[in-house]
DRENDO-1510 file (C-alpha; in Angstrom, 1 decimal, always signed):
<recs>
REC; n; res; u; v; w
REC; 1; MET; +149.9; +278.2; +7.2 .
REC; 2; ASP; +148.4; +275.4; +8.5 .
REC; 3; ARG; +147.5; +275.8; +12.5 .
REC; 4; ALA; +146.0; +273.4; +15.0 .
REC; 5; PRO; +142.2; +274.0; +15.5 .
REC; 6; GLY; +141.4; +276.1; +18.6 .
REC; 7; LEU; +138.4; +277.3; +20.5 .
REC; 8; SER; +136.8; +280.4; +18.3 .
REC; 9; VAL; +137.2; +283.9; +19.6 .
REC; 10; ARG; +133.3; +283.8; +20.3 .
REC; 11; LEU; +133.3; +281.0; +22.5 .
REC; 12; LYS; +136.0; +282.4; +24.1 .
REC; 13; LEU; +134.5; +285.5; +24.9 .
REC; 14; THR; +130.9; +283.5; +26.2 .
REC; 15; LEU; +133.2; +281.6; +28.6 .
REC; 16; SER; +134.7; +284.7; +29.8 .
REC; 17; TYR; +131.5; +286.2; +30.3 .
REC; 18; ALA; +130.3; +283.5; +32.1 .
REC; 19; GLY; +132.9; +282.9; +34.4 .
REC; 20; PHE; +133.2; +286.7; +35.1 .
REC; 21; LEU; +129.5; +286.6; +36.2 .
REC; 22; MET; +129.8; +283.3; +38.3 .
REC; 23; VAL; +132.8; +285.2; +40.0 .
REC; 24; ALA; +130.8; +288.3; +41.0 .
REC; 25; GLY; +128.0; +286.1; +42.0 .
REC; 26; VAL; +130.1; +283.9; +44.3 .
REC; 27; LEU; +131.8; +287.3; +45.8 .
REC; 28; LEU; +128.2; +288.6; +46.3 .
REC; 29; LEU; +126.8; +285.7; +48.0 .
REC; 30; ALA; +130.1; +285.4; +50.1 .
REC; 31; THR; +129.8; +289.3; +50.9 .
REC; 32; VAL; +126.1; +288.3; +52.2 .
REC; 33; TRP; +127.2; +285.6; +54.5 .
REC; 34; VAL; +130.3; +287.2; +56.0 .
REC; 35; PHE; +128.8; +290.5; +56.5 .
REC; 36; ILE; +125.4; +290.1; +57.3 .
REC; 37; LEU; +125.4; +286.7; +59.1 .
REC; 38; ARG; +128.5; +286.4; +60.7 .
REC; 39; ASP; +127.1; +288.2; +63.8 .
REC; 40; VAL; +123.8; +286.2; +64.1 .
REC; 41; ARG; +124.9; +283.2; +66.5 .
REC; 42; VAL; +121.8; +281.7; +68.3 .
REC; 43; VAL; +118.0; +282.1; +68.8 .
REC; 44; SER; +115.7; +280.6; +71.7 .
REC; 45; SER; +113.2; +278.3; +70.5 .
REC; 46; ARG; +111.8; +277.9; +74.2 .
REC; 47; PRO; +112.6; +279.3; +77.1 .
REC; 48; GLY; +116.0; +278.1; +78.4 .
REC; 49; GLU; +117.0; +276.2; +75.3 .
REC; 50; PHE; +119.2; +278.0; +72.7 .
REC; 51; VAL; +119.7; +276.9; +69.3 .
REC; 52; PRO; +122.5; +277.8; +66.7 .
REC; 53; ILE; +121.0; +280.0; +63.8 .
REC; 54; ARG; +124.1; +279.8; +61.6 .
REC; 55; SER; +123.3; +275.9; +61.3 .
REC; 56; VAL; +119.5; +276.9; +60.3 .
REC; 57; ILE; +120.6; +279.5; +58.0 .
REC; 58; LEU; +123.0; +277.6; +56.2 .
REC; 59; GLY; +120.9; +274.8; +55.6 .
REC; 60; ALA; +118.2; +277.1; +53.8 .
REC; 61; TYR; +121.2; +279.2; +52.3 .
REC; 62; ALA; +123.4; +276.7; +50.7 .
REC; 63; PRO; +120.4; +275.1; +48.2 .
REC; 64; ALA; +119.3; +278.7; +47.3 .
REC; 65; THR; +123.2; +279.5; +46.8 .
REC; 66; ALA; +123.6; +276.5; +44.5 .
REC; 67; GLY; +120.6; +277.5; +42.6 .
REC; 68; VAL; +121.6; +281.1; +41.9 .
REC; 69; LEU; +125.0; +280.0; +40.7 .
REC; 70; ALA; +123.5; +277.4; +38.2 .
REC; 71; PHE; +121.1; +280.3; +37.0 .
REC; 72; LEU; +123.9; +282.7; +36.7 .
REC; 73; LEU; +125.9; +280.3; +34.9 .
REC; 74; VAL; +123.2; +279.1; +32.6 .
REC; 75; PHE; +122.5; +283.0; +31.7 .
REC; 76; GLY; +126.2; +283.8; +31.5 .
REC; 77; LEU; +126.6; +281.3; +29.0 .
REC; 78; LEU; +123.3; +282.0; +26.9 .
REC; 79; GLY; +123.7; +286.0; +27.0 .
REC; 80; GLY; +127.5; +285.9; +26.6 .
REC; 81; TRP; +126.9; +283.7; +23.3 .
REC; 82; VAL; +124.5; +286.3; +22.1 .
REC; 83; LEU; +126.0; +289.2; +23.4 .
REC; 84; ALA; +129.6; +288.1; +22.1 .
REC; 85; GLY; +127.9; +287.3; +18.5 .
REC; 86; ARG; +126.4; +290.7; +18.3 .
REC; 87; MET; +129.9; +292.2; +19.3 .
REC; 88; LEU; +131.9; +290.4; +16.6 .
REC; 89; ALA; +129.2; +290.7; +13.4 .
REC; 90; PRO; +131.6; +293.5; +12.0 .
REC; 91; LEU; +134.4; +290.9; +12.4 .
REC; 92; THR; +132.2; +288.5; +10.5 .
REC; 93; ARG; +131.7; +291.0; +7.7 .
REC; 94; ILE; +135.4; +292.1; +7.2 .
REC; 95; THR; +136.1; +288.6; +7.3 .
REC; 96; HIS; +133.8; +287.7; +4.5 .
REC; 97; ALA; +135.2; +290.6; +2.8 .
REC; 98; THR; +138.7; +289.7; +3.2 .
REC; 99; ARG; +137.6; +285.8; +1.7 .
REC; 100; MET; +136.0; +287.5; -1.3 .
REC; 101; ALA; +139.0; +289.5; -2.2 .
REC; 102; THR; +141.2; +286.3; -1.8 .
REC; 103; ASN; +139.0; +284.6; -4.3 .
REC; 104; GLY; +139.7; +287.9; -6.6 .
REC; 105; SER; +136.7; +289.9; -6.1 .
REC; 106; LEU; +138.0; +293.6; -4.8 .
REC; 107; SER; +134.9; +295.4; -5.7 .
REC; 108; HIS; +133.4; +293.9; -2.8 .
REC; 109; ARG; +133.4; +296.6; +0.3 .
REC; 110; VAL; +132.8; +295.9; +4.0 .
REC; 111; ARG; +130.6; +299.5; +4.1 .
REC; 112; LEU; +130.1; +299.2; +8.0 .
REC; 113; PRO; +127.2; +301.5; +9.2 .
REC; 114; GLY; +127.2; +303.0; +12.6 .
REC; 115; ARG; +129.1; +305.7; +14.8 .
REC; 116; GLU; +132.8; +305.3; +14.7 .
REC; 117; ASP; +134.6; +302.8; +16.8 .
REC; 118; GLU; +137.4; +300.3; +16.5 .
REC; 119; PHE; +135.5; +298.1; +14.0 .
REC; 120; ARG; +134.5; +300.7; +11.9 .
REC; 121; GLU; +138.0; +302.4; +11.7 .
REC; 122; LEU; +139.3; +299.0; +10.9 .
REC; 123; ALA; +136.6; +298.2; +8.2 .
REC; 124; ASP; +137.0; +301.7; +6.6 .
REC; 125; ALA; +140.5; +301.3; +6.6 .
REC; 126; PHE; +139.9; +297.9; +4.9 .
REC; 127; ASP; +137.6; +299.4; +2.4 .
REC; 128; LYS; +140.4; +301.8; +1.5 .
REC; 129; MET; +142.9; +299.3; +1.2 .
REC; 130; LEU; +140.8; +297.1; -1.2 .
REC; 131; ALA; +140.0; +300.2; -3.4 .
REC; 132; ARG; +143.9; +301.0; -3.6 .
REC; 133; LEU; +144.4; +297.5; -4.4 .
REC; 134; GLU; +141.6; +297.2; -7.1 .
REC; 135; ALA; +142.9; +300.1; -9.0 .
REC; 136; HIS; +146.4; +299.1; -8.5 .
REC; 137; VAL; +145.5; +295.7; -10.1 .
REC; 138; ALA; +143.5; +297.2; -12.9 .
REC; 139; GLU; +146.4; +299.3; -13.6 .
REC; 140; GLN; +148.7; +296.5; -13.8 .
REC; 141; ARG; +146.6; +294.6; -16.3 .
REC; 142; ARG; +146.1; +297.7; -18.4 .
REC; 143; PHE; +149.6; +298.0; -18.3 .
REC; 144; ALA; +150.5; +294.3; -19.0 .
REC; 145; ALA; +148.0; +294.8; -22.1 .
REC; 146; ASN; +149.4; +297.8; -23.2 .
REC; 147; ALA; +153.0; +296.7; -23.0 .
REC; 148; SER; +152.2; +293.2; -24.6 .
REC; 149; HIS; +150.5; +295.1; -27.6 .
REC; 150; GLU; +153.5; +297.6; -27.9 .
REC; 151; LEU; +156.1; +294.8; -28.0 .
REC; 152; ARG; +154.2; +292.8; -30.4 .
REC; 153; THR; +153.9; +295.6; -32.9 .
REC; 154; PRO; +158.0; +296.0; -33.4 .
REC; 155; LEU; +158.4; +292.3; -33.5 .
REC; 156; ALA; +155.5; +292.1; -36.4 .
REC; 157; ILE; +157.1; +294.7; -38.3 .
REC; 158; SER; +160.6; +292.8; -38.1 .
REC; 159; LYS; +158.9; +289.8; -38.9 .
REC; 160; ALA; +157.1; +291.1; -41.9 .
REC; 161; LEU; +160.3; +292.9; -43.2 .
REC; 162; LEU; +162.3; +289.6; -42.9 .
REC; 163; ASP; +159.3; +287.9; -45.0 .
REC; 164; VAL; +160.0; +290.5; -47.8 .
REC; 165; ALA; +163.6; +290.1; -48.0 .
REC; 166; ARG; +163.2; +286.3; -48.0 .
REC; 167; THR; +160.2; +286.3; -50.9 .
REC; 168; ASP; +162.5; +289.1; -52.6 .
REC; 169; PRO; +165.8; +288.4; -52.8 .
REC; 170; GLY; +166.5; +291.7; -55.1 .
REC; 171; HIS; +165.0; +294.1; -52.6 .
REC; 172; ASP; +167.5; +296.9; -51.3 .
REC; 173; THR; +169.6; +295.3; -48.6 .
REC; 174; GLY; +170.5; +298.6; -47.1 .
REC; 175; GLU; +166.7; +300.0; -46.7 .
REC; 176; LEU; +166.0; +296.5; -45.1 .
REC; 177; ILE; +168.8; +296.6; -42.5 .
REC; 178; ALA; +167.7; +300.6; -41.8 .
REC; 179; ARG; +164.1; +299.7; -40.9 .
REC; 180; LEU; +165.1; +296.7; -39.1 .
REC; 181; HIS; +167.6; +299.0; -37.2 .
REC; 182; THR; +164.5; +301.5; -36.3 .
REC; 183; VAL; +162.4; +298.8; -35.3 .
REC; 184; ASN; +165.0; +297.5; -33.0 .
REC; 185; THR; +165.9; +300.4; -31.5 .
REC; 186; ARG; +162.1; +301.1; -30.3 .
REC; 187; ALA; +162.0; +297.5; -29.3 .
REC; 188; ILE; +165.1; +298.2; -26.9 .
REC; 189; ASP; +163.7; +301.6; -26.1 .
REC; 190; LEU; +160.3; +299.9; -24.8 .
REC; 191; THR; +162.4; +297.5; -22.9 .
REC; 192; GLU; +164.2; +299.8; -21.3 .
REC; 193; ALA; +161.5; +302.1; -20.1 .
REC; 194; LEU; +159.6; +299.2; -18.8 .
REC; 195; LEU; +162.5; +298.2; -16.8 .
REC; 196; LEU; +163.3; +301.6; -15.5 .
REC; 197; LEU; +159.6; +302.0; -14.7 .
REC; 198; SER; +159.3; +298.6; -12.8 .
REC; 199; ARG; +162.5; +299.7; -10.5 .
REC; 200; ALA; +160.8; +302.9; -10.2 .
REC; 201; ASP; +157.8; +301.5; -9.0 .
REC; 202; GLN; +159.5; +299.0; -6.6 .
REC; 203; ARG; +161.9; +301.7; -4.9 .
REC; 204; SER; +164.7; +299.5; -5.0 .
REC; 205; PHE; +167.5; +302.5; -5.8 .
REC; 206; THR; +169.9; +303.9; -3.2 .
REC; 207; ARG; +168.8; +307.4; -1.7 .
REC; 208; GLU; +171.7; +310.4; -1.9 .
REC; 209; HIS; +171.5; +313.6; -1.9 .
REC; 210; VAL; +170.6; +315.4; -5.1 .
REC; 211; ASP; +170.2; +319.1; -6.6 .
REC; 212; LEU; +167.4; +319.4; -9.0 .
REC; 213; SER; +168.8; +322.3; -10.6 .
REC; 214; LEU; +172.1; +320.4; -11.7 .
REC; 215; MET; +169.5; +317.5; -13.0 .
REC; 216; ALA; +167.6; +320.4; -14.8 .
REC; 217; GLU; +171.2; +321.8; -16.7 .
REC; 218; GLU; +172.2; +318.4; -17.5 .
REC; 219; ALA; +169.1; +317.4; -19.1 .
REC; 220; THR; +169.1; +320.6; -21.2 .
REC; 221; GLU; +172.5; +320.3; -22.1 .
REC; 222; THR; +171.8; +316.9; -23.2 .
REC; 223; LEU; +168.6; +317.6; -25.2 .
REC; 224; LEU; +169.8; +320.9; -26.7 .
REC; 225; PRO; +170.8; +319.6; -30.0 .
REC; 226; LEU; +167.4; +317.9; -30.6 .
REC; 227; ALA; +165.8; +321.6; -29.5 .
REC; 228; GLU; +167.8; +323.1; -32.1 .
REC; 229; LYS; +167.1; +320.6; -34.5 .
REC; 230; ARG; +163.4; +321.4; -34.0 .
REC; 231; GLY; +163.7; +325.2; -33.6 .
REC; 232; VAL; +163.0; +325.5; -30.0 .
REC; 233; THR; +164.7; +327.3; -27.5 .
REC; 234; LEU; +165.5; +326.1; -24.2 .
REC; 235; GLU; +165.5; +328.7; -21.1 .
REC; 236; THR; +166.7; +327.3; -17.6 .
REC; 237; ARG; +166.8; +329.0; -14.1 .
REC; 238; GLY; +166.0; +328.7; -10.8 .
REC; 239; ASP; +167.7; +328.3; -7.4 .
REC; 240; ILE; +169.3; +325.5; -5.9 .
REC; 241; ALA; +167.0; +322.6; -5.1 .
REC; 242; PRO; +168.3; +320.1; -2.9 .
REC; 243; THR; +166.3; +316.6; -2.3 .
REC; 244; ILE; +167.0; +313.3; -1.3 .
REC; 245; GLY; +166.7; +310.3; -3.8 .
REC; 246; SER; +168.6; +308.5; -6.7 .
REC; 247; PRO; +170.4; +310.7; -9.1 .
REC; 248; ALA; +169.9; +308.4; -12.1 .
REC; 249; LEU; +166.1; +308.4; -11.7 .
REC; 250; LEU; +165.9; +312.1; -11.1 .
REC; 251; LEU; +167.7; +312.5; -14.1 .
REC; 252; GLN; +165.8; +310.4; -16.1 .
REC; 253; LEU; +162.7; +312.4; -14.8 .
REC; 254; THR; +164.2; +315.6; -15.7 .
REC; 255; SER; +165.4; +314.4; -18.9 .
REC; 256; ASN; +161.9; +312.9; -19.9 .
REC; 257; LEU; +159.9; +316.0; -19.0 .
REC; 258; VAL; +162.1; +318.0; -21.2 .
REC; 259; HIS; +162.3; +315.7; -24.1 .
REC; 260; ASN; +158.5; +315.4; -24.0 .
REC; 261; ALA; +158.3; +319.3; -23.8 .
REC; 262; ILE; +160.5; +319.5; -26.8 .
REC; 263; VAL; +158.9; +317.0; -29.1 .
REC; 264; HIS; +155.3; +318.1; -28.4 .
REC; 265; ASN; +156.1; +321.6; -29.1 .
REC; 266; LEU; +155.5; +324.2; -32.0 .
REC; 267; PRO; +157.1; +323.3; -35.2 .
REC; 268; GLU; +159.3; +326.2; -35.2 .
REC; 269; GLN; +159.9; +329.2; -32.5 .
REC; 270; GLY; +158.8; +327.2; -29.7 .
REC; 271; THR; +160.0; +327.6; -26.2 .
REC; 272; VAL; +160.5; +325.3; -23.1 .
REC; 273; TRP; +161.0; +326.7; -19.7 .
REC; 274; VAL; +162.8; +324.9; -17.2 .
REC; 275; THR; +162.8; +326.3; -13.5 .
REC; 276; THR; +163.7; +325.0; -10.0 .
REC; 277; GLY; +162.8; +326.7; -6.9 .
REC; 278; VAL; +162.4; +325.9; -2.8 .
REC; 279; ARG; +159.6; +326.0; -0.9 .
REC; 280; PRO; +159.4; +325.9; +3.2 .
REC; 281; GLN; +159.1; +322.0; +2.8 .
REC; 282; THR; +159.4; +321.1; -0.9 .
REC; 283; VAL; +161.6; +321.5; -3.8 .
REC; 284; VAL; +159.8; +322.1; -7.3 .
REC; 285; LEU; +160.8; +321.3; -10.8 .
REC; 286; THR; +158.7; +323.1; -13.4 .
REC; 287; VAL; +158.7; +322.2; -17.1 .
REC; 288; GLU; +156.5; +324.0; -19.3 .
REC; 289; ASN; +156.4; +324.7; -23.2 .
REC; 290; THR; +154.4; +326.4; -25.9 .
REC; 291; GLY; +152.4; +324.1; -28.0 .
REC; 292; ALA; +148.9; +323.3; -29.2 .
REC; 293; GLN; +145.8; +323.7; -26.6 .
REC; 294; VAL; +145.6; +320.7; -24.0 .
REC; 295; LEU; +142.0; +319.9; -23.2 .
REC; 296; PRO; +141.8; +319.4; -19.0 .
REC; 297; GLU; +140.5; +316.2; -19.5 .
REC; 298; LEU; +143.3; +314.7; -21.6 .
REC; 299; ALA; +146.0; +316.4; -19.4 .
REC; 300; SER; +144.6; +314.4; -16.6 .
REC; 301; THR; +145.3; +310.9; -18.6 .
REC; 302; LEU; +148.9; +311.7; -20.2 .
REC; 303; THR; +150.5; +310.0; -17.1 .
REC; 304; GLU; +149.0; +306.9; -18.1 .
REC; 305; PRO; +151.0; +304.0; -19.7 .
REC; 306; PHE; +151.1; +304.1; -23.3 .
REC; 307; GLN; +148.9; +307.4; -23.6 .
REC; 308; ARG; +149.5; +309.4; -26.5 .
REC; 309; GLY; +147.5; +312.0; -28.5 .
REC; 310; THR; +146.8; +311.1; -32.0 .
REC; 311; GLU; +149.3; +313.6; -33.3 .
REC; 312; ARG; +151.7; +312.1; -31.1 .
REC; 313; VAL; +152.2; +309.1; -32.9 .
REC; 314; HIS; +152.8; +310.4; -36.3 .
REC; 315; THR; +156.0; +312.4; -35.2 .
REC; 316; ASP; +159.7; +311.1; -35.8 .
REC; 317; HIS; +160.1; +311.3; -31.9 .
REC; 318; ALA; +156.7; +309.4; -31.1 .
REC; 319; GLY; +158.3; +307.5; -28.2 .
REC; 320; VAL; +157.2; +304.8; -26.5 .
REC; 321; GLY; +154.3; +306.4; -24.6 .
REC; 322; LEU; +155.9; +306.0; -21.1 .
REC; 323; GLY; +157.6; +309.1; -20.8 .
REC; 324; LEU; +155.1; +311.0; -18.3 .
REC; 325; ALA; +154.3; +307.5; -16.9 .
REC; 326; ILE; +157.8; +306.8; -15.7 .
REC; 327; VAL; +157.9; +311.0; -14.6 .
REC; 328; LYS; +154.8; +309.9; -12.3 .
REC; 329; THR; +156.3; +306.7; -10.9 .
REC; 330; ILE; +159.4; +308.0; -10.3 .
REC; 331; THR; +157.7; +311.0; -8.2 .
REC; 332; ARG; +155.6; +308.8; -6.4 .
REC; 333; ALA; +158.5; +306.7; -5.2 .
REC; 334; HIS; +160.3; +309.8; -4.0 .
REC; 335; ASP; +157.2; +310.6; -1.8 .
REC; 336; GLY; +156.5; +313.5; -4.4 .
REC; 337; THR; +153.5; +315.1; -6.6 .
REC; 338; LEU; +153.1; +315.7; -10.0 .
REC; 339; THR; +150.8; +318.2; -11.6 .
REC; 340; LEU; +150.1; +318.9; -15.4 .
REC; 341; THR; +148.1; +321.8; -15.9 .
REC; 342; PRO; +147.4; +323.0; -19.4 .
REC; 343; ARG; +148.6; +326.4; -20.3 .
REC; 344; PRO; +146.0; +329.1; -21.4 .
REC; 345; ALA; +148.4; +330.3; -24.3 .
REC; 346; GLY; +148.8; +326.5; -25.3 .
REC; 347; GLY; +151.0; +323.9; -24.5 .
REC; 348; LEU; +151.4; +322.2; -20.9 .
REC; 349; ARG; +152.9; +323.0; -17.5 .
REC; 350; VAL; +154.2; +320.0; -15.4 .
REC; 351; THR; +154.9; +320.5; -12.1 .
REC; 352; VAL; +157.1; +318.0; -9.9 .
REC; 353; GLU; +157.3; +318.7; -6.1 .
REC; 354; LEU; +159.4; +316.6; -3.9 .
REC; 355; PRO; +160.5; +316.9; +0.0 .
REC; 356; ALA; +163.4; +319.1; +0.5 .
REC; 357; ALA; +166.5; +318.3; +2.2 .
REC; 358; SER; +169.0; +320.5; +3.8 .
REC; 359; PRO; +172.3; +321.3; +1.4 .
REC; 360; HIS; +174.8; +318.7; +0.7 .
REC; 361; PRO; +177.9; +319.4; +3.0 .
REC; 362; ASP; +180.2; +319.5; -0.1 .
REC; 363; ARG; +178.1; +322.1; -2.0 .
</recs>
């Protein structure tokens, strides 16, 4: 936004300091004149002759007063300029950091030294904002790179299959169609997951009363055939867990957690526990499963987009690598917290904690 040029803050403060000093000097000199000299009227220079002392004093007082005021003006301008510069030095550092951030350097920090005051509070808040912005930009760049890579893979496979079909007319058409259908389905799933992730991240949804226990029941009923196919037992229990949010997104969150718990379970005789509970200020959804041992350092990275363990890629339900990333984004969009904890016996415990709401009147 273009603005007309104006006086700098330093110059305004300088003029303010000098003006205040001049006003204080005038008031002081006026006070001396009014309260000290008003009762002095005449003086006798010779017997019988009286000369008004006020005119004599005024003749000597006026030049001295003018000199004092001139000194105060110069002193106020110079001293005010130096003092304003020292006062505004932290603001100059913050402005410099802002310009560097505007040019793309998000790693620069103000790091203002000294004790706590308004400028240091502003600098610390600005440093925190830069740190969060840098992390967000890095995450977005990483996400964009991973997304482009993931989308390029099915497209490259489709192109290779079509090239084979074109060069080999006698190739089995049914097998080609089946493989193209699988690759296309994966690309569609990935695109829908990306759109859902973007929608949740922008918080562009309507909030309603939601019962997490109903979301858990619906998700387990929907995924029960997959659990039976893989020999996994689903157990659902818990209390009514009222919160406020998007029913569609919270159902997606629950479904992703249950799906991951089923897919990344033991080959046979595995178990998935889905529980809901209520705390004083929050409601809790917990999904845990049996399975292989998960290292703590690996668990902390599973919510990153496209993050998979090596063993996950070769399963028939590897997904698109966005399941827990979507869960994290939906949880954050609902002002909640997500915690991943490896189970000592193997497997993973995922806990979602959301702000509690009063039960819906219709429940």
